N, C-alpha and C positions, 0 to 999 in steps of 0.2 A: 657052155651051150645051153644047159638047163637054166643057168642063171639068166642068160640073155633072153630066153623064151619067157621065163617068169617075169622078167622086167617089162617085156612088151605087153604081156597080158595085164600086168598091174597098171601100166600106163593107159591101156584101153579101158579097163574097168573104172579108173579114176576119171577119165575123160567122159565116159557115159554117165557116171554118177554126178559129175559137175554139171553136165548138160541137163540131167533130170532136175537137179536143184535149181538151175537157172530157169528151166521151163516152169517149175512149180512156183518160183518167185514171180515170174512173168504172169502166170495165171492168177496169182494172188493179187498182183497190182491191177490186173485187168478187172478182177472182181470188184476191187475197191473203187476204181474209176467209174465203173458202170453203176455203182451204188450212189455216186454223187450226182445231184441234179444241177445241170448247168443253167444259170440264169443269164440270158443274153441281154446286154444293155448296149444301146448305141450311144456314142459320144461324138458330137459334132462341134468343132471348134476351129478357130483360125490358128493353124499350127505355127505361123510365123509371128503372131502377136504376143506381147508380154503376158496377157491374160491367158491365152491358149497354152503357152509353155508351162506356166505355173499350175494351171488346172490339170493338165495332162500328167505332170509329174506328181502332184499331190494325190490324184486319184490312184495312181499306181502304188504310191506309198500306203494309202489307206487300205487297198485290197490286200497288200502284203501284210500289213500290221494286223488287220482284222482276222485273217485266216491263220496267221501264225499264233494268234491268241485263242482262236476257236477251231482247233484242228478236227474236232469231232463233228463239226457241222455237216449236214447232208446236202448243202447247197453251196454253190460257188459262182460269184459274178464273173462273167466273161465280157470284157469291154471291147467293142468294135469301133475303132477310131475312124473318123472321116474328117478330111480337111475342107472347110468351107471357103478358105482363101479370103474371108471377109466379105463374101458376096451373099446377099440375102436370098437371091434366087437359088444359089448353089446349096444353101442350107436346106431348103425344101427338097431339092433334087437328091441330096445325099440321104435325107430321111427316107424318101421313097425307095432308094436303092437298098438301104439297110432292111427295110420292112420286106422287100422282095426276096432278099437272100437269107435272112435269118428270122427265126421265131423270136421276135423281140418281146421282152417283158417291160422295158422302159426305154426312154430316150432322154439323154442329158444333152442339153445344148448350152454352150458357154459363148453366147453371141450377144452383142449389143446391137441387135438389128430388129427391123420391123417384121421379120419372118416368124417371130415367136407367136404372134397371134394366129398365123396360119397353121403352125405346128400344134397350137392348142386346139384348133378345129380338127386337125388330123387325129390328135389323141382322143378326142371325144368320139370320133367315128370308129377307130380301130380298138378303142377302149383299153389303152395302155397309158401309164403315167408319163407325162412330159415334164421334165424337171428343167426349169429355166434358171441358169446361174447368172445373176447380175444383169439381167436384161433391163435397160433403161426404158423410159417411156411410161405411159399410163399403166396403172395397176389394173390388170384384167380381173374381172369379177369371177370369184370362185363358183358362184351359183350358175354363171353362164358357161364356165369352162371347168367342169368338175374333175377333169383329169390333169389339170395344170397345177404344178407346184412351183412357186416363185421364191427364189432365194435372194435376199438383199433388200435394201430400202427402196421404197417407192419415191418418185420424184417430188411428191408433196413434202416429204420430210427434208429433202434437199433444199427446197424453197424456203422452208421455215428456218433452217440453220443459216442460210445465206441472209435472210431478212433479219435474223437476230444479230448477226455480225455487223451488217450494215447499220442497223439501228444503234448498236452499242457504241459505234464510233461517230454517230450523228452525221452520216453521209446521206445526201439526198438523191444522188444519181449515181448509177453504175453502168458501165459499158460491158456487155456480155460478148465474149469471144468464144465461139463454139465450133465443134467439128460438124461440117454440113450434113453428114449422114446420121447425126444423132437425133433420134426421135424424141428425146426428152426436152429439147430446147423449147418447143412451144409451151410445155408445162411450166418450165422455169419462168418464161416470159410472162405468162398469164398470172402466175402466183406472186411475182415480185414486180410491183408497180414502179420501182425506182429505176428500172432499166430504161435509159433514154437512147441507147444506141446498141445495135446488134451487128456483129462482124462474123461472117462465116468463112471458115477455112476448110479446104479439102485435104484429106490425108495425102493426096498426090500433089499438093501445092508446092511450088518451088520456093527457094529462099527469097528470090526476087519478088514473088507474089506476096509472101509473108511480110517482107520489108515495106512493100507498097501499102499494105493494109495498116501496118504500124505507123507509117508516116501520116496516114489519114487520121489515125487516132491522136497523134501528137498535135494536130491542128485544132482538136476539140478542147473544150474547157474541162471536161470530166477527166479525172486522173485516177479513179477507182475502177479497176479492171478485173472482171471475173472470168476465169479460164475454165471451160468445161469441155475437155477433149481427152483423147488417148494420150498416154505418156510419151509415145514416140513423137507425135505432132507437137505436144507441149514442150518437149526438149528443144526442138528446133525453134519454137516460138520464143522461148526465154533467151536462147543464145543470140537471136537477132535483136530482141528487145534490149539486151545489154549493150550490144554494139551501137544501137541508136541512142543510148543514154536514157532509156525509159526505166531502168532499174536504179534510178537515182532518187535523191530526196524530193519529196512532193508527190510521188506515186505510191499507190497502194494496190497490191495484187492479191487476189483471192483464188485459190484453186479448190475445185470439188474433189471428191474422193477418187474420181477417175484418174486424176493425176497424183493426188496426195499419197495414195496407197503405194506408189512406186518411187517416191522420192529417194528412199534409201537404196534403191536399185539402179538409180540413174548414174550416168557418167559424172565423175567429179567436176568436170568443166561445166556441166549443166547445173549441178547443185550450187556451184559457185555463182552462176548467173542468176540463181533463184534466191539469193540472200535477201531476207526481209519479207518473203512471201508468207501470207497467212493462209492456211488450208484446214480442211476438216476431213475426217474419215471415221468409219465405225470403230468403236472402242472394243478391243479384245482384252479381257482381264488377264493379268499375268498368272501363270500356274506352272507346276512341275511338268505336266504333260506338254505344255506349249514349249518349254525349254528343250525337252527331249526331242520333240518334232523338229525344232529348229536345228538341233545338232544333226539329226538324221538328214535333214534337208541340205545342210552344208556338206555332208559326206557325199550326198547324191550329186551335188554340183561338180565335185571333182571327177565323178564317174561319167557324168553326162555333159559332153561338150556343148550340146545344143542349148543348155540353160544359161550360158554366159555367167556374168556375175550378178545374180539376183537374190534378193532376200525374200523369204516367205512372207506373205501378207494375208490380208483378210480373204482374198479370193481363194488362195490355196487352203486356208483354214476351213472356210465354209464348204469347199469341195470335199475336203477330208471328212468332215462331220456328216455331210450328206451321203457319201458312199457308205459310211458305217450305218446310217439309218436305213438305206436301201438294202444292204446286205443282211442286217438283222431282220428286217421285214420279210425278206425272201425266205429266211430260215423259219420264221413263224408260219408263213403260208405253207411251206413244205411239211411242217409238223402237224398243223391243224387241218389242212386241206390238201393232202398229197395227190389226190386224183385230179385236181384242177390243173396242175402244172403241165400235165401231159396232154391236155385237150387243146387242139389247134383248130382255128377257123381260117378259111381262105376267103378273101374278099377281092373283087375286081374294082380297081380304082384307076381311072384315067388310062385304060388299056394295059394296066399292070396288075398282076395277081400278087397280092401280099398275104403274108401269113401273120396271124394274130393269136395270142394266147387268150384263153377264156378266163384266166386268173386275174385279169387287169383290175377289175373292181375290188376284189379281195386284196390284191397287192396294194392298191391305192389306199384302201382303208388302213392297212397295217402301217404304211409309211406315215399317214396322217396321225396315227396314234403313238408314234415314236416319242419316247421320253427318256432322255439320258443326259449325263453331263459330258459334253464334248470338249474339244479343244477351245471352241469359241465361247464356252459357258454352257448354260442350260439350253439344251436343244428341244424346241417345241414349236410345232407348226400351228399357226392360227389362221383359220380360213384359207388353208393351202399356202401360207406364206411364212417365211422366216425373216423377221424384221429385227434389225439391231435395236437394242434398247437405249443406246447412248452413243454419242459421237464425241470424239476428242478433237479439240481445236489446237493446231500446232503452228509453230513459227519456225521458219527455216532460217537459221543463223548458225554457221559452223556446224551444220548438222540439223537434226530435227528435234525440237523440244516441245513438250505439251504445255500449253498456257491456260487451258481450261477445258470444260466439258459442256455439252448441250444435251438435254433430254426433253421430251415433249411435256413432261410435268412441271419442271422447274426452269426451263429455258437455259440460259447460260449460268453455269455454276463454277465455282473456283476449284482449284486442285484439292482443297480440303472438303470435297463434296460430302463426305460422310458426316461432317459436323454441320453441314448446311442443308440437310435433307428436308428441313421444314421451311426453307426459303420460299418466298412467293415468286411467281414468274418474273424474271428479270432479264433485261438485256443490257445492263450497265457494264461499260468497259472496266469498271472497278473490280468486277468479278474475275477478270482475266489477269494473268501475270503480265508484267511489262513486256511490250512488243518491241523488237528491233526492226524498224521499217527499212525499206530500200534506202541506201545511202548511209546506213549505220546510225540513223537518228532514232531517238525515242519519242520525238514529237509526232503526235498523230497527224497524218496528212489531212489537209482541208477537204480533199476530195475533188478539187478543181484547181485550175491554174490558167492565167492569161497567157503564159508562155512569152512574156515580154511584149505582147501586142498593145498598141496604142489605141485606146477607145475613141471612136468618132461619136461625139456627143452633140446632138442637135439642140439648138437654142432658138426660141421665138424672137422675132424682131418687131420693132415699132410698138412696143408696149408702152402705153401712156403712164403706167404705174412704174416709174423707173426705180422706185425704192424696192420693188419686188424683184425685177430683173430688167437690166438694160444692156443691149448688145449693139455695138457700133463697129464700123470698119473704117480704118484710116485709108482714104482713097490714094494717098501718096505711097505709104509703106505697105498697104494691104494687110495691116496688122489688125487682128480682131480683139476688141476689148469687151469683156463681159463682167458686169458688176451687179450688185443687188443682194437682197436678203437670201434668195434661193442659191445664189452662187456661193455665198459665204458658208451656208449650211452644208452644201455639197463638198466644198474644199475641206472644211473642218471634219466632216465625216470620213472622207477618204484618208486624211492625215492620221486619223485615230485608228485606222486598220493596221493590222500587224504585218502588212506586206505592201509593196509598191503597186500603185495603179497609175499608169501613164495615159493621158487623154489629151484630146484636142477639141476645142469648141468649134462647131460648124454652124454657121448662121443659116436658118431656114428662110431663104429669101430668093426672090426672082431677079431678073436682070435689072430691074428698076430699083432694087434695094427694098422692095416691099415684101411682106410676109407671103410666102409662096403657097398659101392655102389656109385652111382653118386649123384649129388645134387638133382636130381628129386626123386631118391629113398629116400633120407633124408626127403624131403618135404612130400612125400607120407606117411611117418610114422605118421605125424599129421593127415592125412586123415584116416589112419587105427586106430587112437586113441592110438598108442603106445607112442607118445609124445603129450604133451599139447601145445608145441610151439617149434619153431626153431629159433635160433639167429645165426648170422654170415653173410658171404658174399653171401646171398641168393638174387638173382636178381628177381625183380618184372617183371613177364612176363605173357602175356595174356593166354598162354597155361596152366598155373598153377592155374588160378582163379576158374575153375570148382571144384577144390579139396580143396583149402584152401583160406584164406583171408590174405592179407598183410596190414601192417601198412603203413603210408605214408613214402616215402623214407627219409633216414637220411644221404644220400651221394649225390654227384653230379650225375645227370642222363646223360645217353648217353654213347657213345664209342668214342675212339680217336685213332690216329695213332702216334706212336713214330718213328722218323727217325733221322739219324745223322744230326747235325746242318749244316755242310757245305760240299761241294765237294772239298776235299783237292787236287785232281789231276788237277783242272782247275785253271790256272794262269790268264786267260782272263775273269774271271767272271764279272769284272767291265764293260765289253762291252755288256754283255748279256741283261741288262734291255731294251736297244733300239734295234730295228731291223735295218738291214743294210740300207734299204731305208730311215729310219728315221734319222740315223746318217748322211747320205749324204745330205738329204734335210735340216737338221739343219745347217750343215756346209755351205751349199750354201746360206742359208738365213743370216748366220753371215756375209759372204763376201758381199752379196747384200746390207745388211743394212749398212756396212762400206762404200761401194762405194757411196750409196745415201747420207750419211752424209758428206763424203768428197766432193762430187760434189756440195752440197748445201753450205758448209762452206768455201771451198777453196778460192773463190773470195773475201770473206769479213773477213775471220778469219786467222790471221797470224800463229796460231798454226797448221793449216792444209796446210801451204805453205812450201817451201823448195825445195831441190833437188828431183829428181824422186824417189830415194831409200827412202828418208825420207817420202815422201808422200805415197808410198806403205806400208811402215811400220806403218804409222799412220792409214791407212785403216784397217789393221788386228788388230793392238793393240786396237783401240777404240772399234771395234765390239766384240772382244773376252773378253775384260775387263768387259763387261756387265755381264758375267757369275758370277762374284763375286762382281759386282757393284763397281768396282775399277776405273771407268772412271772419270778423273778429269778435262778434257779439257772443257773449257767454250764455250758453243754454243751461237752463236749470232742470228741465224735465227729461227724464230718461226716454220718454216716447219721442220727443223731438230730436234727441241725439240719435236714436235708432233710425229715424226718417232721414236725417242728414247723412248718416254713414252710407245707407243704401243709395241715396241720390248722388253723393260724391263719386261712388263707384260707377254709376251710370254716366255721369258727366265725363269721367276719365276715359271710358270706352268710346264715347261719342267724339270727344275732342281728338283722341288718338287716331280714330278712323278718319275723321275729317282732315287732319293734318297729312296723313299718309296719302289720301286720295287727292288732295290739293297738290301735294308735291309731285305725284304722278302726272297730274294734268298739266303742271307747269313744265314737266320734262317731256312727256309724250303727247303730242297734239292729237285730239280726237278727230281723225279723218276717216271717213267712210267711203273708201275708193269704189267699192262695189255699187254704192248708191249714187255717188256723184259722177261716175264715169270719168275719174281723173286719169291723167297720164302717169305712168310709172316708168322710171328709167332703169337700165341695167347695163352691165359691162359687156362690151362687144366681144362675142365669142363665148359668153357664159351659157352653160347648159340650162335652158329654162324649163325643160320638161320636168314637171312635178314641183318645181320651186314655187311658182306663183300660186298654184292650187293649194300647196301646203300653207301658204300665208293667207288663205281665204280671200284672195283678190280675184273677184269674178268679173268677167267681161271688161278687163282692163285694157287700156291702150298702151302699148309698150314702145319705148324709144331707146335705141342703143347709144352708149357713150363710151369714150376711150380713155378719159383721163380725169383726175380729181378736179381739175379746173372746169371741165365740161359739166361735171356733177354739180359744182357750186353754182355755175351760171344757170343751169336748168332749174335747180331748186329755188334759186332766188327769183326767177321769173314766174314760177308757178304754172299750173296747168292752163290757167286762163290767158296767159301771155306767151304761149309757145314753149313753156317749160314742162316740168313735172311736179307732182305733189310728193313723190317719194322715190327713193332709189332702192332697188332690190339687188343685192349682190352678195358675194361670198365674204366672209368675215375679214380675211387679209386685205382685200381691196378697201373695205369700209374703214379698217384701221388706218390705212394710209390717208384716206380722205379726211377722217376726223382728226388725225394728227395735225392737219393744216387748218381745219375749219371747226374745231370743237366748240367754239363759243356760240355758234349759230345753229348747230345741228347735233342730233344725238342718234344713237343706234339702239335698236331693240332686237334682241336675239330671237331667232325662230327655231323651229325644230332642226335637228341635224340631218338635213336632207341631202347633203353632199359630204364627201369623205375628206375634204381638205386637199392640200397640195401634196403630191408625192412624186418621187423621181421614177422615170419609166425605164424598164429594162425588158429584154426579150423573155418570152415564156421559159420558165425553168432556169433562168440565170442564177447562179449561186451568189452573185453580188447582191441580189435583193435581200437575202437574209443578213449578210454582213453589214450592208449599209443601214438596214433597219435597226440592227443592234446598235450601230454607231449613233443613229439618231436618238434612240432611247437613252443611251449614255449621255448624250449632249443635253437631253431634256432633264435627266436626273441631276446632272451637274449644273443646271441652270444656265448653261452656255447659250441655249436657244433663246432664253429670255433676254440675255445680254445683247445678242445679235438683233433681236426684235426691237429692243430699246434703241439700239444704234440707228436702225433704219426707219422705225415707225414712231420713234420718240415717245414710247410708253403710253398706251391708250387704255390702261386698265380702268381708270376712274370713269371713263365715258360709257361704260356698258351698264345696261339695266337688265334685270332678269325677266323682263316682260317680253312677250311676243305679240304680233299683230292680232292674234286671235283672242288675247286677254287684255286689250286696252282698258285703262281705268274707267269704270262706269260709275254713274251716280249712285250714291247710297240711298236706298229707299226705306220706307217704314217697315216693310216686311223683315228687313235685315236686323232691325232692333226691336221687333215686336216683343221678344222675350224679356228684354231689359225693361221696357216700359211696363210690361205686365207685372214684373217684380216690384218696381218702384211704386206702381199704382196700388198694388195689394198692400205693400208696407205702409204707404201713406194713409190709405183707407182704414187699415187696421188700427193704426195709431190714432186716427181721428175718432174712430168708434170707441176705442178704449178711453180716450179723453172724455168723450161725451158720457160714457158709462160712469167714469169717475166723478164727473160733475153732477150727474143725476143722483148718484149715491150720496154725494156731499149735501145736496139740497134736501134729500129725504132725511138724512141724519139730522140736519139742522131743524127741520120741521118737527121731527120726533122729539128732539130735545126741547123745542119750544112748547110742544104739547105736554111734555113731562113737567116743565116749569109751570105751565098753566095749571096743571092738576095739583101741584104742590100748593099754589095760591088758594085754590078752592078748599083744599083740605084745611088750610090755616083759618080761612074764613068760617068754615063749618065748626071747627073746634072752638073758635071764639063765641059763636052763636050758641053752641051747645053749653059751654060753661056759663055764658050769660043767662041762659034760660034756667039752668039749674040754680043759679044764685037767686034769681027772682022767685023761683018756686020755694026754695027753702026759707027765704026771708019772708 
């Protein structure tokens, strides 16, 4: 009994004691909880999107890891999730609801929507940080939105990476396929000029709608496709593209990081459909911390059925680092400014009362000053933005493999980028590892394809110059035959391409078999898409470039003038090279030189002596014989030799100039069309604007002709008999004409005022570059010259280097004034020296005579002196 009573009391006492201990423990926990400051953060995301799921999970991991490592901290982040359902309006609505229900210290929004700018405005009003994760679109100015923090690359970096990849593989055009609600698309379009087509898809687009858009793309020539959309929509796009055969050889697909970041998380069937795709995404350096986070992520996948089979990517890593930065900043605010966190401000906005913390500015400053080594590398915000320093370029083939890197400083770099850190900016594909393209090929896609289409090629008809192009139709069989130099060049160029081009020649003719318009009308048919190309004698001209593109010229460029070779009426043409005053001066110097030589040599050279007639004959003979260097008389005086050397040099210059001028006059007739008002002929359809003015033909009367035979007839009759005095035309036409009539006419080149003949293609056609390259190869291999010789019968020798503005003019005295001055001075100097020498000789002879006379006087005086002495002494 006592024992039972004692047991009961013991049980009661133990129960009371246990209750007291539990109460004490509860009170202690309550004290600890109340000592921790809760930092309320709103999180707005699309809970059903891949990005939303990864961000939500990584933020939870970040909070758990941060506070398990920092148990002593006095602050703790409390995240309030809201689902935006991918609706921009709902993003703003959820933000207002959060601000109304909680004293928020920050808002994190993981949305690729246009609502970010509105939230930035809201953050500036309520003075709390707005952290935008991966929002595409224009980079908002930090000075304009001081409470906005942006995580991820701006779209200008996207555009630079895309441009570098496109340039690396020498693609000229790209088709952009984008998600219609993506605000970044206009930025990409403006930054990359190679986009020639834009295709928009909605996230709600059905497979039938996607297939319809893809079929439209298959009809285009461009086969380089850039995909900029969410991974969900991209998965459906690639599955349908594979079914249509667009993941085969010849196509090139590029994905931006919106898709590339999730390749490893996609369904295997989608990855199989993406074999050969090239993509890019921000580069996260490998580290122990990253591996540990990946392991924890994998464990979390098994616990959270909502995450499906997804790998952690840059979205989750940046979210993880951002939460650490926010949590650390909150603790610093609590430590340094504890009183600010408890101050609350109420604001009325749109009939809603919201609460705001007064610590926003301090909190924002602390976040901006965050510096630490995170999972993504060094974490540091610059002007309110965390931007990746480098992108990795990947190739999808049996998984994902890195083929190179891109950074703003060096452009594309190889995998051994540490060794190439001093490389200059480069976009060469040689920096990338080998790429396996769709279809399993390593051959770089051309970037365009005709898809087996037969080209409709327009051809002019009724061309009188059949050697250039001739087009006929058999009325019985209706078969079209096209021949000529232009056709041979086109066929040879097409055959040299590395792929097949099928085409049909379509004659540009009316019901009567005549040409159905002008050459401009023919070229405009390409612009109107009635023809896919035009070949023939189509001149490259700047007025046509707004409508079509031309290949490089396959003929000589420029225009020329054909004139008769000589003036048959002039029998004194041999006198024309020198002007009258030059003829007189030359003759005078011939006589002067002869006189000087005669004067110097006559006293000492027997060949210059004789009767008066003989000496006069010698003067003229010797001077004029220097014209043909036939002078054989031996000169004895050095002075005369000096004069002859100078004179022979002058004669050489004069005779050479005379010969050249006379040859030019015999080749190019001196016609002054602007003074005589002569008629000038030209080819029918030739663009005369600027051509005649460049040839200095003023006030000319023009006549059109269609064939070489008409040219010859008009030139033969001349302007006075209903013909023309000259033909102005492009060089290829004149070559054909002169191949037939080279004996009577000649060509004089003018300035390159036209661009020659080129093949016509639509604007932006990739065939232009390939055909131009083929023409260049034909020119280098001299095949163009062989074809020209075949049709034009080689007219190289009939060209002169003159143009109509520099017709050979008569040589005048002024042109040779310096030569005559030199020979005049030399002759005069020699003559003066000769006179001085003769005067000196005379003086010396007289002095000797005087001395001899003085000696005779001395002898006489001596005789008289001795005679006188003898007489005196005797």
